[in-house]
C-alpha positions as CSV (number, residue, x, y, z in Angstrom):
1,X,173.1,59.7,106.0
2,X,173.5,56.0,105.2
3,X,172.4,53.4,107.7
4,X,175.1,52.1,110.0
5,X,175.8,48.4,109.5
6,X,179.3,48.0,110.8
7,X,181.1,49.4,113.8
8,X,184.9,49.5,113.8
9,X,187.6,50.3,116.3
10,X,191.1,51.0,114.9
11,X,194.3,51.2,116.9
12,X,196.8,53.4,115.0
13,X,200.6,53.1,115.2
14,X,203.4,54.5,113.0
15,X,203.4,51.5,110.6
16,X,200.4,49.3,111.3
17,X,196.6,49.7,111.7
18,X,194.8,47.1,113.9
19,X,191.1,47.0,113.3
20,X,188.3,45.2,115.1
21,X,184.9,45.1,113.4
22,X,181.5,44.2,114.6
23,X,178.5,43.5,112.3
24,X,175.1,42.0,112.7
25,X,176.5,38.5,111.9
26,X,179.6,38.6,114.1
27,X,183.0,40.2,114.3
28,X,186.4,40.2,112.6
29,X,189.9,41.5,113.2
30,X,192.6,42.5,110.7
31,X,195.9,44.4,110.3
32,X,196.7,46.9,107.6
33,X,199.8,49.0,106.7
34,X,199.5,52.6,107.7
35,X,200.1,54.0,104.2
36,X,198.0,54.9,101.2
37,X,197.8,51.3,100.0
38,X,196.8,50.1,103.4
39,X,194.2,52.8,103.7
40,X,192.6,51.7,100.4
41,X,192.5,48.0,101.6
42,X,191.0,49.1,104.9
43,X,188.2,51.0,103.3
44,X,187.4,48.0,101.0
45,X,187.3,45.8,104.1
46,X,185.0,48.2,106.0
47,X,182.3,48.0,103.3
48,X,179.3,50.3,103.1
49,X,177.6,51.8,106.2
50,X,180.7,51.7,108.5
51,X,181.2,53.8,111.6
52,X,184.8,54.0,112.8
53,X,186.4,55.1,116.1
54,X,190.1,55.7,116.6
55,X,192.5,57.7,118.8
56,X,194.3,60.9,117.9
57,X,197.7,59.4,117.8
58,X,200.2,62.2,117.2
59,X,200.4,62.7,113.4
60,X,200.0,59.1,112.4
61,X,196.2,59.1,112.3
62,X,195.7,62.2,110.2
63,X,196.1,60.8,106.7
64,X,193.9,57.8,107.6
65,X,191.2,60.2,108.9
66,X,191.4,62.2,105.7
67,X,191.1,59.0,103.5
68,X,188.2,57.7,105.5
69,X,186.2,61.0,105.3
70,X,187.0,61.2,101.6
71,X,185.5,57.8,101.2
72,X,182.3,58.8,103.1
73,X,183.0,56.8,106.2
74,X,181.6,58.1,109.5
75,X,184.4,58.8,111.8
76,X,184.9,59.7,115.5
77,X,188.3,60.7,116.8
78,X,188.7,60.4,120.6
79,X,191.2,61.9,123.0
80,X,193.8,59.2,124.0
81,X,193.3,60.1,127.6
82,X,189.6,59.4,127.3
83,X,190.3,56.0,125.6
84,X,192.8,55.1,128.3
85,X,190.4,55.9,131.1
86,X,187.6,54.0,129.4
87,X,189.9,50.9,129.1
88,X,190.6,51.1,132.8
89,X,186.8,51.4,133.5
90,X,186.4,48.1,131.6
91,X,189.0,46.4,133.8
92,X,191.4,45.7,131.0
93,X,194.7,44.7,132.5
94,X,196.7,44.1,129.3
95,X,197.6,46.6,126.6
96,X,198.2,45.4,123.1
97,X,197.1,46.7,119.7
98,X,194.3,44.1,119.5
99,X,193.1,45.1,123.0
100,X,193.1,48.8,122.2
101,X,191.2,48.2,119.0
102,X,188.6,46.2,120.9
103,X,188.3,49.0,123.5
104,X,187.7,51.5,120.8
105,X,185.1,49.2,119.2
106,X,183.3,49.0,122.6
107,X,183.5,52.7,123.0
108,X,181.8,53.5,119.7
109,X,179.1,50.9,120.5
110,X,178.2,52.4,123.8
111,X,179.0,56.1,123.8
112,X,177.4,59.0,121.9
113,X,178.9,59.3,118.4
114,X,180.5,62.7,117.7
115,X,181.5,62.9,114.0
116,X,184.9,64.2,113.0
117,X,185.0,66.7,110.1
118,X,188.2,67.2,108.2
119,X,189.7,70.7,108.3
120,X,190.4,72.6,105.1
121,X,193.8,72.0,103.5
122,X,194.8,75.7,104.1
123,X,193.9,75.2,107.9
124,X,196.1,72.1,108.1
125,X,199.0,73.8,106.3
126,X,198.7,76.8,108.6
127,X,198.8,74.5,111.6
128,X,202.0,72.8,110.4
129,X,203.7,76.2,109.7
130,X,202.6,77.7,113.0
131,X,203.9,74.7,115.0
132,X,207.2,74.8,113.0
133,X,207.6,78.5,114.1
134,X,207.2,77.4,117.7
135,X,209.8,74.6,117.2
136,X,212.3,77.0,115.7
137,X,211.8,79.6,118.5
138,X,212.4,76.9,121.1
139,X,215.6,75.8,119.3
140,X,216.8,79.4,119.1
141,X,216.2,79.8,122.9
142,X,218.2,76.7,123.6
143,X,221.1,78.0,121.4
144,X,221.0,81.4,123.2
145,X,221.3,79.6,126.5
146,X,224.2,77.6,125.2
147,X,225.8,80.8,123.9
148,X,225.5,82.5,127.3
149,X,227.2,79.5,129.0
150,X,230.0,79.3,126.4
151,X,230.7,83.1,126.7
152,X,230.9,82.8,130.4
153,X,233.3,79.8,130.3
154,X,235.6,81.6,127.7
155,X,237.1,78.4,126.4
156,X,236.5,78.2,122.7
157,X,235.9,81.2,120.5
158,X,235.1,78.8,117.6
159,X,232.1,77.4,119.5
160,X,230.8,80.9,120.3
161,X,231.1,82.0,116.7
162,X,229.3,78.8,115.6
163,X,226.5,79.4,118.1
164,X,226.1,83.0,116.9
165,X,225.9,81.9,113.3
166,X,223.3,79.2,114.1
167,X,221.2,81.8,116.0
168,X,221.3,84.1,113.1
169,X,220.2,81.3,110.8
170,X,217.3,80.4,113.1
171,X,216.2,84.0,113.1
172,X,216.1,84.0,109.3
173,X,214.2,80.7,109.2
174,X,211.6,81.9,111.7
175,X,210.9,84.9,109.5
176,X,210.7,82.8,106.4
177,X,208.2,80.3,108.0
178,X,206.2,83.2,109.4
179,X,206.0,84.9,106.0
180,X,204.8,81.6,104.5
181,X,202.1,81.3,107.2
182,X,200.9,84.8,106.5
183,X,200.8,84.0,102.7
184,X,198.6,80.9,103.5
185,X,196.3,83.2,105.5
186,X,196.1,85.7,102.7
187,X,195.0,83.1,100.2
188,X,192.1,82.0,102.4
189,X,189.4,84.7,102.9
190,X,188.0,83.2,106.1
191,X,191.5,82.9,107.7
192,X,192.4,86.4,106.5
193,X,189.3,87.8,108.2
194,X,190.0,86.0,111.5
195,X,193.7,87.0,111.4
196,X,192.8,90.6,111.0
197,X,190.4,90.5,113.9
198,X,193.0,88.9,116.2
199,X,195.9,91.1,115.1
200,X,193.9,94.3,115.7
201,X,193.4,93.3,119.3
202,X,195.5,95.3,121.7
203,X,198.6,93.3,122.7
204,X,198.4,90.7,119.9
205,X,201.1,91.1,117.4
206,X,201.5,89.4,114.0
207,X,203.3,86.3,115.3
208,X,200.9,85.9,118.2
209,X,197.9,86.2,115.9
210,X,199.4,83.6,113.6
211,X,200.2,81.1,116.4
212,X,196.8,81.6,118.0
213,X,194.9,81.2,114.8
214,X,197.0,78.1,114.1
215,X,195.5,76.4,117.1
216,X,192.0,77.8,117.0
217,X,191.2,77.5,113.3
218,X,191.1,73.7,113.4
219,X,188.5,73.6,116.2
220,X,184.8,73.0,115.8
221,X,183.2,76.5,115.5
222,X,180.2,75.3,117.5
223,X,182.3,74.8,120.6
224,X,181.2,76.8,123.6
225,X,183.6,79.0,125.6
226,X,183.5,76.5,128.5
227,X,184.5,73.7,126.1
228,X,187.2,75.8,124.6
229,X,188.6,76.6,128.1
230,X,188.7,72.9,128.8
231,X,190.3,72.2,125.5
232,X,193.1,74.6,126.5
233,X,193.5,73.0,129.9
234,X,192.6,76.2,131.7
235,X,189.5,74.7,133.5
236,X,189.8,74.4,137.3
237,X,190.5,71.0,138.8
238,X,188.9,70.5,142.2
239,X,190.4,67.7,144.4
240,X,188.3,67.0,147.5
241,X,187.5,63.8,149.5
242,X,185.5,63.7,152.7
243,X,186.4,66.2,155.4
244,X,190.2,65.8,155.3
245,X,191.3,66.2,151.7
246,X,190.9,69.7,150.3
247,X,193.7,70.5,147.9
248,X,194.2,73.8,146.4
249,X,192.2,74.3,143.2
250,X,194.5,74.3,140.2
251,X,194.0,74.3,136.4
252,X,193.7,70.9,134.9
253,X,196.4,71.4,132.2
254,X,194.7,68.6,130.3
255,X,194.5,70.1,126.9
256,X,196.4,72.2,124.3
257,X,199.5,73.5,126.0
258,X,200.4,75.6,123.0
259,X,197.3,77.8,123.6
260,X,198.3,78.2,127.2
261,X,201.8,79.2,126.3
262,X,200.6,81.9,123.8
263,X,198.0,83.3,126.2
264,X,200.5,83.4,129.2
265,X,202.7,86.1,127.6
266,X,199.6,88.1,126.4
267,X,198.0,88.0,129.8
268,X,201.2,89.4,131.4
269,X,201.3,92.2,128.8
270,X,197.5,92.9,129.3
271,X,197.9,93.2,133.1
272,X,200.7,95.7,132.7
273,X,199.3,97.8,129.8
274,X,195.5,97.3,129.7
275,X,193.6,99.2,132.5
276,X,190.7,96.7,132.5
277,X,192.9,93.6,132.8
278,X,195.0,95.3,135.5
279,X,192.0,96.2,137.5
280,X,190.5,92.7,137.1
281,X,193.7,91.0,138.3
282,X,194.1,93.5,141.2
283,X,190.5,92.8,142.4
284,X,191.2,89.0,142.4
285,X,194.4,89.5,144.4
286,X,192.6,91.8,146.9
287,X,190.1,88.9,147.4
288,X,192.9,86.5,148.4
289,X,193.9,85.0,145.1
290,X,197.5,84.4,144.2
291,X,199.2,86.3,141.4
292,X,199.3,83.2,139.3
293,X,195.6,82.6,139.8
294,X,194.9,86.1,138.8
295,X,197.1,85.7,135.7
296,X,195.3,82.5,134.7
297,X,191.9,84.2,135.1
298,X,193.1,86.9,132.7
299,X,194.2,84.2,130.3
300,X,190.7,82.7,130.4
301,X,189.2,86.1,129.9
302,X,191.3,86.7,126.8
303,X,190.5,83.3,125.4
304,X,186.8,84.0,125.9
305,X,187.1,87.3,124.1
306,X,189.1,86.0,121.2
307,X,186.7,83.1,120.6
308,X,183.7,85.4,120.7
309,X,185.4,87.7,118.2
310,X,186.1,84.9,115.8
311,X,182.5,83.5,116.1
312,X,180.7,86.8,115.8
313,X,183.2,88.5,113.6
314,X,183.2,91.7,115.7
315,X,186.3,93.8,116.7
316,X,188.0,92.9,119.9
317,X,187.3,95.4,122.7
318,X,188.9,94.8,126.1
319,X,186.6,97.5,127.6
320,X,183.7,95.1,127.0
321,X,185.7,92.1,128.3
322,X,186.6,93.8,131.6
323,X,183.5,96.0,131.8
324,X,182.7,94.9,135.4
325,X,186.1,95.8,136.7
326,X,186.1,99.2,134.9
327,X,182.6,100.0,136.1
328,X,183.6,99.2,139.7
329,X,186.7,101.4,139.4
330,X,184.6,104.3,138.0
331,X,182.1,104.0,140.8
332,X,185.0,104.0,143.3
333,X,186.5,107.1,141.7
334,X,183.1,108.8,141.8
335,X,182.7,108.0,145.5
336,X,186.2,109.4,146.3
337,X,185.5,112.6,144.2
338,X,182.1,113.1,146.1
339,X,183.9,112.9,149.4
340,X,186.3,115.7,148.5
341,X,185.3,119.3,149.6
342,X,183.7,121.2,146.8
343,X,184.8,124.7,145.8
344,X,182.5,127.5,147.0
345,X,181.2,129.7,144.2
346,X,181.2,132.9,146.4
347,X,185.0,132.7,146.8
348,X,187.2,134.4,144.2
349,X,188.0,132.1,141.2
350,X,186.2,129.3,142.9
351,X,188.7,128.7,145.6
352,X,187.8,126.6,148.6
353,X,187.7,127.9,152.2
354,X,191.0,126.2,153.0
355,X,192.7,127.9,150.0
356,X,191.2,131.3,151.0
357,X,192.4,130.9,154.6
358,X,195.9,130.0,153.4
359,X,196.0,133.1,151.2
360,X,194.8,135.3,154.0
361,X,197.5,134.0,156.3
362,X,200.2,134.5,153.7
363,X,201.4,138.0,154.3
364,X,203.4,138.0,151.1
365,X,200.2,137.7,149.0
366,X,199.1,141.0,147.4
367,X,195.5,140.0,147.4
368,X,195.6,139.1,151.2
369,X,197.3,142.5,151.9
370,X,194.7,144.5,149.9
371,X,191.8,142.7,151.7
372,X,193.4,143.4,155.1
373,X,193.8,147.0,154.3
374,X,190.1,147.2,153.3
375,X,189.1,145.7,156.6
376,X,191.2,148.1,158.6
377,X,189.8,151.1,156.7
């Protein structure tokens, strides 16, 4: 690793890059165009031994990040919320591109540096395709809602026909993009292995596996499950102050909403069709949790399981994931079975005393009649 001589904070917008640089001999500020030519000029201006910090600004930062890493520049990409809160902690009252660049420069000077590594091209392409599937599905849902409203109003048959045609077209496009995503996965051995592991899990179909892999494949494989849960916004948010403020604990929702949306439907399905997940949710509800809290807990469990599967490359097994709930259910079933009266071996065909008594009292039973006759004789 080359020695760091220059620290730089870059504010990224759609058209411009505002950079603030600090070196041993002083500082400098400059603006560049946010295109390939501007990226080359920025890299020349940085010089050797530069360490850069910038925000994840939608899609506008990605090509700059790829160009900087290709040039060997050390790069840290921070969450915009973190950068915003850091600026507040510095007491900055104004917000301009130059102020934001200076805040990012101060951030990289004082905070621990976490290097950003560029994902593989196949992973980036898969992410684009997966998110496009989600966009098309949302558009199709909107059109179906409009179709329902137009059919109820019964005003224009032409509009109803157009909506139906558009929905059919969206269905076709979703299938095309999904097939393209699967083709990208098949060309990458690592993605193909991960896709097969997810798709073989109970309750995870092909599209769900594609969408979930879309969001997980770009993450740092060294992330812990706790960090992954926080990344998905499923971590609990406690809000307490003194003795008077005790709000209900909720999930933070500060993270990837796409992962939460995917896991929500899978958690519903798991609770209904997977015995372990159903028992796990039922135990939480019995302890006073709401149904939504139980559902979120199942979502976290599924995320833990999928991440473990992808890291260790082992098959997904819900029996391991919900082993505690299944074990408790088995012990409860054993206790109930032990409390039941056992059949007495001396009785014919292993019948219990109660069954024997009922049979003796039933005058229509041939066996009871024969035994009664034997006693009389």
